[in-house]
C-alpha positions as CSV (number, residue, x, y, z in Angstrom):
1,M,-23.6,111.1,-13.5
2,K,-21.5,108.8,-15.5
3,K,-21.6,109.8,-19.6
4,T,-21.2,108.1,-22.8
5,L,-19.5,109.8,-25.6
6,F,-22.8,110.4,-27.5
7,D,-24.2,111.9,-24.2
8,K,-21.3,114.3,-23.8
9,V,-21.6,115.6,-27.5
10,W,-25.2,115.6,-27.7
11,D,-26.0,117.6,-24.3
12,S,-23.1,120.3,-25.1
13,H,-25.3,120.9,-28.0
14,V,-28.7,121.4,-26.5
15,V,-30.1,124.9,-26.8
16,D,-33.5,124.4,-25.4
17,S,-35.7,121.4,-24.4
18,I,-39.5,120.9,-24.7
19,E,-41.0,119.0,-21.5
20,N,-41.4,115.4,-22.3
21,G,-40.6,116.3,-25.8
22,P,-37.9,116.8,-28.3
23,Q,-34.9,118.9,-28.0
24,I,-33.4,121.8,-29.9
25,L,-29.9,120.9,-30.9
26,Y,-27.3,123.1,-32.4
27,I,-25.4,122.0,-35.5
28,D,-21.9,122.9,-35.9
29,K,-21.4,122.0,-39.4
30,H,-23.9,121.5,-42.4
31,L,-22.7,119.6,-45.4
32,I,-24.5,120.2,-48.8
33,H,-24.7,118.6,-52.2
34,E,-26.2,119.2,-55.7
35,V,-29.1,116.5,-54.9
36,T,-30.8,117.2,-51.7
37,S,-30.3,121.1,-51.2
38,P,-32.2,122.7,-54.1
39,Q,-35.7,121.9,-52.8
40,A,-34.4,123.5,-49.1
41,F,-33.3,126.5,-51.0
42,A,-36.3,127.0,-52.9
43,E,-38.4,126.7,-49.4
44,L,-36.4,129.4,-48.2
45,E,-37.0,131.6,-51.0
46,Q,-40.6,130.9,-50.9
47,R,-40.8,132.1,-47.2
48,D,-38.5,134.7,-47.8
49,I,-35.9,133.5,-45.1
50,P,-32.2,134.0,-45.4
51,V,-29.5,131.3,-44.5
52,F,-28.8,132.1,-41.1
53,R,-25.0,131.0,-40.7
54,P,-23.6,130.5,-44.2
55,D,-20.0,130.3,-43.0
56,Q,-21.1,126.7,-41.1
57,I,-21.9,125.4,-44.3
58,V,-20.0,123.7,-46.9
59,A,-20.6,122.5,-50.4
60,T,-19.5,120.1,-53.2
61,A,-20.7,118.4,-56.0
62,D,-20.7,114.5,-55.8
63,H,-23.7,112.6,-56.8
64,N,-24.5,113.6,-60.3
65,V,-21.2,114.4,-61.7
66,P,-19.5,112.4,-64.2
67,T,-16.1,110.6,-63.8
68,L,-14.9,111.1,-67.4
69,N,-14.2,114.5,-69.0
70,Q,-15.0,116.8,-66.0
71,H,-13.8,119.8,-67.8
72,L,-16.6,119.5,-70.1
73,P,-20.3,120.6,-69.8
74,I,-22.5,117.9,-68.0
75,K,-24.5,115.9,-70.7
76,D,-27.4,114.8,-68.8
77,A,-29.8,117.7,-68.4
78,L,-31.1,116.7,-64.7
79,S,-27.6,116.3,-63.4
80,R,-26.3,119.5,-65.3
81,N,-29.1,121.5,-63.9
82,Q,-28.7,120.2,-60.3
83,V,-25.4,121.1,-60.2
84,E,-25.8,124.6,-61.7
85,Q,-28.3,125.2,-59.1
86,L,-26.0,124.3,-56.3
87,T,-23.7,126.9,-57.8
88,Q,-26.1,129.6,-58.1
89,N,-27.4,129.0,-54.7
90,C,-24.1,129.1,-53.1
91,E,-23.1,132.3,-54.7
92,K,-26.7,133.7,-53.7
93,H,-26.0,132.8,-50.1
94,G,-22.5,133.4,-49.6
95,I,-21.8,129.5,-49.1
96,T,-18.3,128.0,-49.7
97,L,-18.6,125.9,-52.6
98,Y,-16.1,123.2,-53.9
99,G,-17.5,122.4,-57.1
100,L,-16.4,120.7,-60.2
101,G,-12.8,121.9,-61.2
102,H,-12.0,123.0,-57.8
103,K,-8.9,121.3,-56.0
104,Y,-11.0,120.2,-53.1
105,Q,-14.1,118.9,-54.7
106,G,-14.9,115.3,-54.1
107,I,-17.6,113.0,-52.5
108,V,-18.8,115.1,-49.3
109,H,-17.8,112.3,-46.7
110,V,-14.6,112.2,-48.1
111,M,-13.5,115.8,-48.7
112,A,-14.5,117.1,-45.5
113,P,-12.6,115.0,-43.1
114,E,-9.4,115.3,-45.4
115,L,-9.8,119.2,-45.1
116,G,-9.9,119.1,-41.3
117,I,-13.7,120.2,-41.6
118,T,-14.8,117.3,-39.6
119,Q,-13.3,117.7,-36.0
120,P,-14.0,115.6,-32.6
121,G,-17.2,116.7,-30.7
122,M,-19.1,118.2,-33.4
123,T,-22.6,117.9,-34.5
124,M,-22.9,117.6,-38.4
125,V,-25.5,117.0,-40.8
126,C,-26.1,116.5,-44.5
127,G,-28.8,115.7,-46.7
128,D,-27.2,112.2,-47.2
129,S,-27.9,109.1,-45.1
130,H,-23.7,108.2,-44.8
131,T,-23.1,111.5,-43.0
132,S,-22.6,108.9,-40.3
133,T,-19.1,108.4,-41.6
134,H,-17.8,111.5,-39.8
135,G,-18.7,109.9,-36.5
136,A,-15.1,108.2,-36.7
137,F,-14.0,111.5,-35.1
138,G,-16.3,111.3,-32.1
139,T,-18.6,113.5,-34.0
140,I,-22.5,113.1,-33.9
141,A,-23.2,113.0,-37.6
142,F,-26.3,111.8,-39.5
143,G,-28.5,112.3,-42.5
144,I,-31.3,114.4,-42.6
145,G,-34.1,114.9,-45.2
146,T,-34.8,118.2,-47.5
147,S,-37.4,119.6,-44.8
148,Q,-34.7,119.5,-42.1
149,V,-31.9,120.8,-44.7
150,A,-34.2,124.3,-44.8
151,Q,-34.4,124.0,-41.0
152,V,-30.7,124.0,-40.6
153,F,-30.4,126.7,-43.5
154,A,-33.1,129.0,-41.4
155,S,-31.6,128.3,-37.9
156,Q,-28.5,126.3,-37.8
157,C,-30.7,124.0,-35.2
158,L,-32.7,120.8,-35.5
159,L,-35.9,119.9,-33.4
160,L,-34.7,116.3,-32.2
161,S,-35.6,113.4,-29.6
162,K,-32.6,112.0,-28.5
163,P,-31.8,108.3,-29.6
164,K,-31.1,105.5,-27.3
165,K,-27.4,104.5,-27.1
166,M,-25.9,101.1,-28.5
167,R,-22.4,99.8,-27.8
168,I,-20.6,97.4,-30.0
169,N,-17.4,96.2,-28.7
170,V,-15.0,94.2,-30.9
171,N,-11.7,92.9,-29.3
172,G,-8.9,90.6,-30.2
173,K,-6.5,90.6,-33.3
174,L,-7.8,90.7,-36.9
175,K,-6.7,87.7,-39.4
176,K,-4.8,88.7,-42.3
177,G,-6.7,90.1,-45.2
178,V,-9.5,91.2,-42.9
179,L,-10.1,95.1,-43.4
180,P,-12.7,97.5,-41.4
181,K,-15.2,96.8,-44.3
182,D,-15.2,93.3,-43.4
183,V,-15.6,94.1,-39.7
184,I,-18.7,95.9,-40.4
185,L,-20.1,93.7,-42.8
186,Y,-19.7,91.0,-40.2
187,I,-21.4,93.2,-37.6
188,I,-24.4,93.9,-39.8
189,A,-24.8,90.2,-40.8
190,K,-24.8,89.1,-37.0
191,L,-27.2,92.1,-36.0
192,G,-29.3,92.5,-38.8
193,T,-30.3,95.6,-40.7
194,N,-32.9,97.0,-38.3
195,S,-30.9,96.3,-35.1
196,G,-29.9,99.9,-34.6
197,T,-33.3,101.4,-35.5
198,G,-33.6,104.4,-32.8
199,Y,-30.2,104.1,-31.7
200,F,-26.8,106.0,-32.0
201,A,-24.0,103.2,-31.8
202,E,-20.7,103.6,-30.4
203,Y,-17.6,101.3,-31.7
204,A,-15.4,100.5,-29.0
205,G,-12.5,97.8,-28.2
206,D,-9.2,97.3,-29.3
207,V,-10.0,96.5,-33.0
208,F,-11.3,100.2,-33.8
209,E,-8.6,101.6,-31.3
210,N,-5.9,99.8,-33.6
211,M,-7.9,101.0,-36.7
212,S,-6.9,103.8,-38.8
213,M,-8.8,107.1,-39.3
214,E,-9.7,105.8,-42.7
215,G,-10.8,102.5,-41.6
216,R,-12.9,104.1,-38.9
217,M,-14.7,106.1,-41.3
218,T,-15.5,102.9,-43.4
219,V,-17.0,101.4,-40.3
220,C,-19.1,104.5,-39.2
221,N,-20.2,105.1,-42.8
222,M,-22.2,102.0,-42.6
223,S,-23.9,102.3,-39.4
224,I,-26.9,103.2,-41.1
225,E,-27.1,100.1,-43.0
226,M,-27.7,98.4,-39.6
227,G,-30.6,101.1,-39.1
228,A,-28.6,103.4,-36.6
229,R,-28.9,107.1,-36.7
230,G,-24.9,107.2,-36.8
231,G,-22.1,105.7,-35.3
232,M,-19.2,107.0,-33.3
233,I,-15.9,106.1,-32.3
234,A,-14.1,107.9,-29.1
235,P,-11.3,110.3,-30.5
236,D,-7.8,109.3,-29.5
237,E,-4.2,110.2,-30.5
238,T,-4.6,108.7,-34.0
239,T,-7.8,111.1,-34.5
240,F,-5.8,114.0,-33.3
241,E,-2.7,113.2,-35.6
242,Y,-5.3,112.9,-38.4
243,V,-6.7,116.3,-37.9
244,K,-3.7,118.1,-37.1
245,G,-2.1,120.2,-40.1
246,K,-5.4,119.6,-42.1
247,E,-6.4,122.8,-44.2
248,F,-9.3,123.9,-41.7
249,A,-7.9,122.4,-38.6
250,P,-7.2,124.6,-35.7
251,E,-3.5,125.4,-35.3
252,G,-0.8,126.0,-32.4
253,E,-2.1,127.0,-28.7
254,E,-5.8,126.5,-30.4
255,F,-5.2,123.1,-31.4
256,D,-3.8,122.1,-28.0
257,K,-6.9,123.5,-26.5
258,K,-9.0,121.4,-28.6
259,V,-7.1,118.3,-28.1
260,A,-7.6,119.0,-24.2
261,Y,-11.3,119.3,-24.6
262,W,-11.5,116.2,-27.2
263,K,-9.7,114.0,-24.6
264,T,-12.7,114.7,-22.1
265,L,-15.1,113.2,-24.6
266,K,-14.3,109.4,-24.3
267,T,-17.2,107.6,-22.7
268,D,-17.0,107.3,-18.8
269,E,-16.0,104.1,-17.1
270,G,-19.3,102.7,-15.9
271,A,-21.6,104.8,-18.2
272,V,-24.7,102.9,-19.0
273,F,-25.9,101.9,-22.7
274,D,-29.3,100.9,-23.7
275,K,-28.2,98.2,-25.6
276,E,-24.5,96.5,-25.8
277,Y,-23.0,93.4,-28.1
278,T,-19.6,92.0,-28.1
279,F,-17.8,90.4,-30.8
280,D,-14.4,88.3,-30.8
281,A,-12.0,89.5,-33.7
282,E,-10.9,86.2,-34.4
283,D,-14.5,85.2,-35.9
284,I,-14.5,87.8,-38.4
285,A,-13.3,86.6,-41.8
286,P,-13.3,88.4,-45.1
287,M,-16.9,88.8,-46.0
288,V,-19.3,89.1,-49.2
289,T,-22.9,90.0,-49.4
290,Y,-25.0,87.6,-51.4
291,G,-28.4,89.5,-51.3
292,T,-30.0,92.8,-51.4
293,N,-29.5,94.2,-48.2
294,P,-25.9,94.7,-46.5
295,G,-27.3,92.3,-43.6
296,M,-27.2,89.5,-46.1
297,G,-23.6,88.8,-45.9
298,I,-21.2,85.6,-45.3
299,K,-17.5,84.7,-44.9
300,I,-16.1,84.7,-48.2
301,D,-15.7,80.7,-48.0
302,G,-19.0,80.5,-46.2
303,H,-22.5,79.0,-47.7
304,I,-25.8,81.1,-48.4
305,P,-28.4,80.0,-45.7
306,E,-30.9,77.8,-46.3
307,L,-34.0,80.0,-45.0
308,N,-37.7,79.2,-45.9
309,D,-38.7,82.9,-46.3
310,V,-40.6,84.7,-49.0
311,S,-38.5,88.0,-49.2
312,F,-35.2,86.2,-48.7
313,E,-36.2,83.8,-51.5
314,K,-37.1,86.8,-53.6
315,S,-33.9,88.3,-53.0
316,L,-31.9,85.2,-54.2
317,Q,-33.9,85.2,-57.4
318,Y,-33.0,88.8,-58.1
319,M,-29.3,87.9,-57.6
320,G,-29.7,84.6,-59.4
321,F,-27.9,82.5,-56.4
322,E,-29.5,79.4,-54.7
323,K,-29.8,78.5,-51.0
324,G,-26.7,76.7,-49.7
325,E,-24.2,77.5,-52.6
326,T,-20.9,79.4,-51.8
327,L,-19.8,82.5,-53.8
328,L,-16.1,81.6,-54.1
329,G,-15.4,81.0,-57.7
330,K,-18.4,82.8,-59.1
331,P,-17.8,84.6,-62.3
332,I,-17.8,88.4,-62.3
333,N,-18.0,91.2,-65.0
334,Y,-17.6,94.3,-62.9
335,V,-15.4,95.5,-60.1
336,F,-15.9,98.9,-58.6
337,I,-13.5,100.4,-55.8
338,G,-15.1,103.8,-55.0
339,S,-17.9,105.5,-52.8
340,C,-17.6,107.3,-49.6
341,T,-17.4,103.9,-48.1
342,N,-14.0,102.9,-49.6
343,S,-12.6,105.6,-51.8
344,R,-9.6,107.0,-49.5
345,I,-6.1,106.7,-50.5
346,E,-5.6,103.7,-47.9
347,D,-8.2,102.0,-49.9
348,F,-6.0,102.5,-53.5
349,R,-2.8,101.6,-51.6
350,I,-4.1,98.2,-50.7
351,A,-5.6,97.6,-53.9
352,A,-2.3,98.5,-55.9
353,D,-0.2,96.7,-53.5
354,Y,-2.0,93.4,-54.3
355,I,-2.2,93.9,-58.0
356,K,1.4,95.3,-58.5
357,G,2.8,92.9,-61.3
358,K,-0.6,91.1,-62.3
359,Q,-3.2,91.8,-64.8
360,K,-7.1,91.8,-64.4
361,A,-8.9,89.2,-66.1
362,A,-10.3,89.8,-69.4
363,N,-13.9,89.2,-68.8
364,V,-13.8,91.9,-65.7
365,N,-14.4,95.7,-66.2
366,A,-12.5,97.1,-63.3
367,L,-13.4,100.7,-62.1
368,I,-11.3,102.7,-60.1
369,V,-12.8,105.9,-58.8
370,P,-11.0,108.2,-56.2
371,G,-13.3,110.1,-53.4
372,S,-11.7,113.4,-54.1
373,Q,-9.4,115.6,-56.1
374,Q,-7.0,115.4,-53.2
375,V,-7.2,111.4,-53.5
376,A,-6.7,111.5,-57.1
377,K,-3.5,113.8,-56.8
378,Q,-2.3,111.4,-54.3
379,I,-2.8,108.2,-56.3
380,E,-0.8,110.2,-59.1
381,D,2.2,111.4,-56.8
382,E,2.6,107.8,-55.2
383,G,2.6,106.0,-58.7
384,L,-0.5,104.1,-58.2
385,K,-2.1,105.4,-61.5
386,E,0.8,103.4,-63.3
387,V,0.2,100.1,-61.1
388,F,-3.7,100.5,-61.9
389,E,-3.5,101.2,-65.5
390,E,-0.9,98.5,-66.2
391,A,-2.7,96.0,-64.6
392,G,-5.7,97.0,-67.0
393,F,-8.1,99.1,-64.3
394,V,-9.8,102.1,-65.5
395,L,-8.8,105.0,-63.6
396,R,-11.7,107.6,-63.3
397,Q,-12.1,111.2,-61.9
398,P,-13.7,111.7,-58.4
399,G,-17.3,111.2,-57.7
400,C,-19.9,109.1,-56.2
401,S,-19.9,107.0,-59.7
402,A,-21.2,103.7,-59.8
403,C,-22.0,103.3,-56.0
404,L,-25.8,104.7,-57.1
405,A,-27.4,105.0,-60.7
406,M,-27.4,108.9,-60.5
407,N,-24.6,109.5,-63.0
408,D,-23.0,107.8,-66.2
409,D,-21.4,105.2,-64.6
410,K,-24.0,102.2,-64.3
411,I,-23.7,98.7,-64.0
412,P,-25.7,96.8,-66.9
413,A,-28.8,94.6,-65.9
414,G,-28.1,91.0,-65.0
415,E,-24.6,91.5,-64.6
416,Y,-22.8,91.1,-61.2
417,C,-20.4,93.6,-59.7
418,V,-18.1,93.3,-56.6
419,S,-18.5,96.8,-55.1
420,T,-16.8,98.4,-52.2
421,S,-19.9,100.4,-51.7
422,N,-22.3,100.4,-49.1
423,R,-25.6,99.4,-50.4
424,N,-26.5,96.3,-52.7
425,F,-30.1,97.2,-53.0
426,E,-32.2,96.1,-56.0
427,G,-31.3,98.6,-58.9
428,R,-28.8,100.4,-56.5
429,Q,-26.1,100.4,-59.3
430,G,-28.3,100.5,-62.0
431,Q,-31.8,98.7,-63.1
432,G,-31.1,95.0,-62.6
433,A,-27.8,95.3,-61.5
434,R,-26.5,92.6,-59.0
435,T,-24.3,94.2,-56.2
436,I,-21.9,92.1,-53.9
437,L,-20.5,94.1,-51.6
438,A,-17.2,93.5,-50.3
439,S,-13.6,95.2,-49.4
440,P,-11.2,96.7,-51.8
441,L,-8.9,93.7,-51.3
442,I,-11.6,91.1,-52.3
443,A,-12.6,93.5,-55.0
444,V,-9.0,93.3,-56.7
445,A,-8.4,89.7,-56.0
446,T,-11.8,89.2,-58.0
447,A,-10.7,91.5,-60.6
448,V,-7.3,89.7,-61.2
449,K,-9.0,86.2,-60.9
450,G,-12.3,86.8,-63.0
451,V,-14.3,85.1,-60.3
452,I,-15.1,86.0,-56.6
453,A,-11.7,85.4,-54.9
454,A,-10.3,85.5,-51.5
455,P,-6.9,87.2,-51.9
456,Y,-4.9,85.1,-49.8
457,E,-6.4,81.5,-50.7
458,E,-5.7,81.8,-54.3
459,E,-4.9,78.0,-55.0
460,K,-8.5,77.1,-53.4
461,V,-10.2,79.7,-55.7
462,A,-8.4,78.6,-59.0
463,A,-9.4,75.0,-57.9
464,L,-12.9,75.9,-57.6
465,A,-12.9,78.0,-60.7
466,D,-11.6,75.1,-62.8
């Protein structure tokens, strides 16, 4: 029987099956952080159950951590308590923790791949919806709720019904200035935020085959934004080269054996998917969102649709936009480059390359937040810090930062923020904040111009801004 990548990884992890019911799936790696783990640890305590395989769990602090003065005690009492609880629970149960001050600390979906913790063919879970990021390696990776976090602590397994399979093909050559973030925003805008409900997605075609691992992580990260349980890309030479030499990657003969297995995971020719879509890369342009879900996206020179729908109109009212208008040339006060979607070194190289020799606009607060301590070190080592600071951007310390309003980095009510994060829900970046999702390239072009800008159409933007 012909199998998909998803089938191969899923089926190899089934411990047992209930007739006409769910299956018990073994989980290779369990990633945890300070927000969704305390309740699960408490449940174990109440039921006097030990953590079954602490060596398969990796912890870090990311959501609540400040991005300034991380050497000082956390000011916010709730955040400080959650981080302290994580530390105590990890010590008590013998779990590896990369907490504040550790050289490997960072956003859980950034630090795990860069350390080689994420490897092809694995099953991975985390109490965080953007665990789908790790699917870039040909991994079944998905977010779980707090009760499921407790299940995995106790058994290293989950009781699950197997999702359906969906394949999204994109072939052709991307235009100049079109980044992986644009590709996934385009797909979600075309398919809608509920299109993936009940499915696991596989991204296929030469656009993804030619994409870097960091670009693939950006795409898979946002699979959850179209409702899919997760997204995957078949491992190939790009994947193997990325994993090779990482801190926790297999070495020598063991690595070669792993690669031989990883090469077998590719979807078989003729394997059947429950749903399939195909797009032409030539149709994709730099994208921006105009509404309050990631599916409300348009090409940067496009116009907001003119729909008569109550929720659509409510969304435009929140954002302060009108039907039919273009976002090019709209004044912006905040730019945020960070989050588990776009806070890897590739994103900051792209940003620095664009702004070198330029200055940010006076009306823009521009925030650069690396996804991990290792990315922060690369920014310094490669001289990007000087580029950002000379251009007037503020470089902060690693964390989830302004992706979500769970720490000190919040966007004020009513202000617009062009953000490289993954969600533009009402209040996501702070009560009343208005989020416009975009790629790092659009974010820096906007920061420099002070208005929403297409990086390679500057004359057109300048004319619109006058």
